[in-house]
C-alpha positions as CSV (number, residue, x, y, z in Angstrom):
1,X,-20.4,25.9,-11.2
2,X,-21.8,22.2,-11.4
3,X,-19.6,19.6,-8.9
4,X,-16.7,17.5,-10.5
5,X,-18.6,14.3,-11.4
6,X,-14.9,12.5,-9.9
7,X,-15.6,14.7,-6.5
8,X,-16.2,12.0,-3.9
9,X,-20.0,11.3,-2.7
10,X,-21.5,9.4,-0.5
11,X,-20.6,7.5,3.3
12,X,-18.0,5.6,4.2
13,X,-16.7,4.1,7.6
14,X,-13.4,4.2,9.0
15,X,-12.4,2.2,11.8
16,X,-10.3,3.2,15.1
17,X,-8.1,0.2,16.8
18,X,-6.0,2.0,19.7
19,X,-6.0,1.7,23.8
20,X,-5.2,5.4,23.8
21,X,-8.5,7.6,24.2
22,X,-6.7,10.4,23.6
23,X,-5.2,9.3,19.9
24,X,-8.7,8.2,19.2
25,X,-10.0,11.5,19.9
26,X,-7.0,12.9,17.7
27,X,-7.4,10.9,15.0
28,X,-11.3,10.6,14.9
29,X,-11.4,15.3,15.2
30,X,-8.6,14.9,12.0
31,X,-10.4,12.3,10.1
32,X,-13.1,15.2,8.2
33,X,-14.7,15.1,5.0
34,X,-12.6,18.5,4.4
35,X,-9.7,17.4,5.4
36,X,-9.9,13.7,3.2
37,X,-12.1,15.1,0.3
38,X,-11.5,19.2,-0.2
39,X,-14.3,21.3,0.5
40,X,-16.4,20.0,-3.1
41,X,-17.0,16.7,-1.7
42,X,-20.4,15.4,-0.3
43,X,-19.0,12.6,1.8
44,X,-19.9,11.6,5.3
45,X,-17.4,10.3,7.2
46,X,-18.1,8.1,10.3
47,X,-15.3,7.2,12.7
48,X,-15.6,3.9,14.8
49,X,-13.7,3.2,17.7
50,X,-12.4,0.2,19.4
51,X,-10.0,0.0,22.7
52,X,-8.9,-3.5,21.9
53,X,-8.3,-6.1,19.3
54,X,-11.5,-8.0,20.4
55,X,-13.5,-5.1,19.6
56,X,-11.3,-3.8,16.8
57,X,-11.8,-7.2,15.3
58,X,-16.0,-7.7,15.9
59,X,-16.0,-3.9,14.5
60,X,-14.5,-4.6,11.3
61,X,-17.0,-7.9,10.4
62,X,-19.9,-6.0,11.5
63,X,-18.9,-2.6,10.1
64,X,-16.8,-3.5,7.1
65,X,-15.1,-0.1,7.4
66,X,-13.4,1.6,4.0
67,X,-9.7,1.5,6.1
68,X,-8.8,0.5,9.1
69,X,-6.1,2.3,11.6
70,X,-4.7,0.0,13.7
71,X,-2.4,0.5,16.6
72,X,0.3,-2.6,17.8
73,X,0.3,-1.7,21.6
74,X,-2.8,-3.1,22.4
75,X,-3.9,-4.7,25.9
76,X,-5.2,-8.1,24.6
77,X,-3.7,-9.2,21.4
78,X,-1.1,-7.8,19.5
79,X,-1.7,-5.4,16.8
80,X,0.4,-7.8,14.4
81,X,-2.3,-10.8,15.0
82,X,-5.4,-8.0,14.6
83,X,-3.8,-7.3,11.0
84,X,-2.7,-10.9,10.0
85,X,-6.8,-12.1,11.2
86,X,-8.4,-9.3,9.3
87,X,-6.3,-9.2,6.1
88,X,-8.0,-13.1,5.4
89,X,-11.3,-11.7,5.1
90,X,-10.9,-8.1,4.2
91,X,-8.7,-5.8,1.5
92,X,-9.4,-2.7,3.7
93,X,-6.4,-0.3,3.9
94,X,-4.6,-1.1,7.5
95,X,-2.5,1.8,8.2
96,X,-0.4,0.8,11.7
97,X,0.1,3.6,14.2
98,X,3.4,2.8,16.3
99,X,6.0,4.0,19.2
100,X,8.4,1.5,17.4
101,X,10.7,2.5,15.1
102,X,12.8,-1.2,14.0
103,X,12.8,-1.8,10.2
104,X,12.4,-5.8,11.0
105,X,9.1,-4.6,12.6
106,X,7.9,-2.5,9.8
107,X,8.9,-5.5,7.2
108,X,6.4,-7.7,9.5
109,X,3.9,-5.9,9.6
110,X,3.9,-5.3,5.7
111,X,4.2,-9.3,5.3
112,X,0.4,-9.3,7.6
113,X,-1.1,-7.3,5.1
114,X,-0.2,-3.7,6.4
115,X,-1.0,-1.1,3.7
116,X,1.0,1.7,5.8
117,X,3.1,2.2,8.9
118,X,3.2,5.7,11.1
119,X,5.6,6.2,14.1
120,X,4.6,7.9,17.3
121,X,4.1,11.0,17.8
122,X,3.3,11.7,14.5
123,X,1.8,15.0,12.8
124,X,-2.1,15.1,12.0
125,X,-1.3,16.5,8.6
126,X,1.2,13.4,7.4
127,X,-1.6,11.5,9.5
128,X,-4.5,12.8,7.3
129,X,-2.0,12.7,3.8
130,X,-1.9,9.4,4.5
131,X,-5.3,8.3,4.8
132,X,-6.3,10.6,1.9
133,X,-3.2,8.6,-0.3
134,X,-4.9,4.9,1.2
135,X,-8.6,5.9,0.3
136,X,-7.2,7.0,-3.1
137,X,-5.8,3.9,-4.1
138,X,-8.6,1.9,-2.7
139,X,-10.6,3.7,-5.3
140,X,-8.7,3.2,-8.0
141,X,-8.4,0.0,-7.4
142,X,-12.3,-1.1,-7.1
143,X,-12.7,1.0,-10.3
144,X,-10.1,-0.3,-12.1
145,X,-11.3,-2.8,-15.0
146,X,-10.3,-6.1,-14.5
147,X,-9.6,-6.6,-18.1
148,X,-7.1,-3.3,-17.8
149,X,-3.8,-5.4,-18.1
150,X,-1.6,-2.8,-20.0
151,X,0.6,-0.7,-17.5
152,X,2.7,2.2,-19.6
153,X,5.5,4.2,-17.5
154,X,7.4,6.2,-19.4
155,X,8.9,4.7,-22.5
156,X,8.3,1.3,-21.5
157,X,5.0,-1.1,-21.9
158,X,4.0,-3.8,-20.1
159,X,1.0,-6.3,-21.2
160,X,0.2,-8.0,-18.6
161,X,-1.7,-10.8,-20.0
162,X,0.4,-11.1,-23.5
163,X,3.5,-11.1,-21.3
164,X,5.0,-8.8,-23.6
165,X,7.4,-5.5,-22.7
166,X,8.2,-2.8,-25.1
167,X,10.2,0.0,-24.8
168,X,10.7,2.5,-27.1
169,X,8.2,0.3,-29.5
170,X,10.9,-2.3,-29.6
171,X,10.3,-5.7,-28.2
172,X,12.3,-6.2,-24.7
173,X,13.3,-9.8,-23.7
174,X,12.6,-10.5,-20.5
175,X,13.1,-14.7,-18.6
176,X,10.0,-15.7,-17.1
177,X,11.3,-14.8,-13.5
178,X,11.8,-10.9,-14.6
179,X,8.6,-10.9,-15.7
180,X,7.0,-12.5,-12.9
181,X,9.0,-9.8,-10.7
182,X,8.2,-6.8,-12.9
183,X,4.5,-8.0,-12.9
184,X,4.2,-7.9,-9.1
185,X,5.8,-4.8,-8.7
186,X,3.4,-3.0,-11.4
187,X,0.8,-4.6,-10.2
188,X,1.2,-2.5,-7.0
189,X,1.8,0.7,-7.8
190,X,3.5,3.6,-5.2
191,X,3.4,0.5,-2.5
192,X,5.9,-1.0,-0.6
193,X,6.2,-4.5,-0.9
194,X,8.7,-6.4,1.2
195,X,11.6,-8.9,0.0
196,X,9.2,-11.8,1.7
197,X,6.1,-10.6,-0.6
198,X,8.1,-10.8,-3.6
199,X,10.5,-13.2,-3.1
200,X,6.9,-15.1,-2.4
201,X,5.1,-13.9,-5.4
202,X,7.8,-14.8,-7.6
203,X,8.9,-18.6,-6.6
204,X,6.6,-19.3,-4.5
205,X,6.5,-20.6,-0.9
206,X,10.3,-21.9,-1.2
207,X,13.1,-21.3,0.7
208,X,15.8,-18.8,0.2
209,X,17.5,-16.0,0.7
210,X,15.0,-13.1,-0.5
211,X,16.5,-10.3,-0.5
212,X,19.8,-11.9,-2.4
213,X,17.6,-13.5,-4.5
214,X,15.5,-10.1,-5.6
215,X,18.6,-8.3,-5.6
216,X,20.2,-9.8,-8.3
217,X,16.7,-9.9,-10.3
218,X,16.0,-6.4,-9.5
219,X,19.6,-5.3,-10.9
220,X,18.7,-7.2,-14.2
221,X,14.9,-5.6,-14.5
222,X,16.9,-2.0,-13.9
223,X,19.2,-2.7,-16.7
224,X,16.6,-3.2,-19.2
225,X,14.1,-1.1,-18.1
226,X,16.0,1.9,-16.4
227,X,17.5,4.6,-18.7
228,X,20.3,4.7,-15.8
229,X,20.3,1.7,-13.2
230,X,22.3,3.0,-11.1
231,X,20.1,6.4,-10.4
232,X,16.5,3.9,-11.1
233,X,13.7,6.0,-11.4
234,X,10.6,3.1,-11.6
235,X,12.0,0.2,-9.1
236,X,12.5,2.1,-5.9
237,X,14.9,0.6,-3.2
238,X,13.1,1.0,0.3
239,X,16.5,-0.2,2.3
240,X,16.1,-3.5,5.0
241,X,12.6,-3.4,3.8
242,X,12.0,-4.0,-0.1
243,X,11.4,-2.3,-3.7
244,X,8.2,0.0,-4.8
245,X,6.9,0.9,-8.4
246,X,6.9,4.1,-8.7
247,X,4.8,4.9,-12.2
248,X,5.0,8.6,-12.7
249,X,8.9,9.2,-10.7
250,X,10.5,12.4,-11.7
251,X,13.9,11.9,-14.2
252,X,17.1,11.7,-11.4
253,X,18.9,14.9,-10.8
C-alpha cells in the first residue's frame, strides 16, 4: 500500500531544558517517532538535552529545534526569562513544565510567548498528545499560504483582507474594534490568548483594564457570531487567563 502523502517525513529536533535528569530521561524516552507521528511516519526524531538556562539558550540558537520543552525551575535563570529570550528570535513552539499551578504564572508564561503549559506530575500520554498538537499546529502554520485570508467556521465566513464578515450569506456589521478582536482570535485557532495579548493586539500598548475591556467586546462578538451567546461555541473563555477560538467546536448540548 502506498504511503499517505500527508504522513510526515524527514527529521526534526526537540530540545528539552530541565535540570532534573529523571525528567529529561522520561521526556526523551516518550518522544519516539511512532508516538508522535504513528507507525507509517518516516521521521527521525532527535532529542537534545540541556540542564541549565544558559545551555538551553545556546542549544536553541545552535540547533534551531522544531519544539522546546522548558522547565520553569532552572538553577541559573528562571524559565520565564528563557521563554522571553528565545521567543525574540524563534517561532518554535514552547511547552512549559512546572510544579506550580497558579493561573497568574500561566498567564505570565503565555504572555512571554509559551504555547502550552503542563503541570508536574504529568502522564506521558498527555505530554505526548500536547507535543503532537503543537507540532501539528506549527506544520499547519508553515504550509498555509500567506494569501489564505478567508476563515470559515460554522455558518460564518471571515475575509481578513477585505475586512468582511458574513453569516448565512448575510453581511455582519462589525465595528473596527470588534473586527480587530475577531481577527486576533481567528488568526490563532485553538490557542489560548491571554487578556494582555488580546488587549495589545486590539488597542496597542496602552494602559487599561484588559479583562474588563475584553469582557465587553467579546460579549458584542458573541451576540453577532454565536447561535447561543450564553453558551458560546466558537469563542471559549479560559477562566482567569483569556480566550480561545475553536473553529471546529461541536454545538452546545
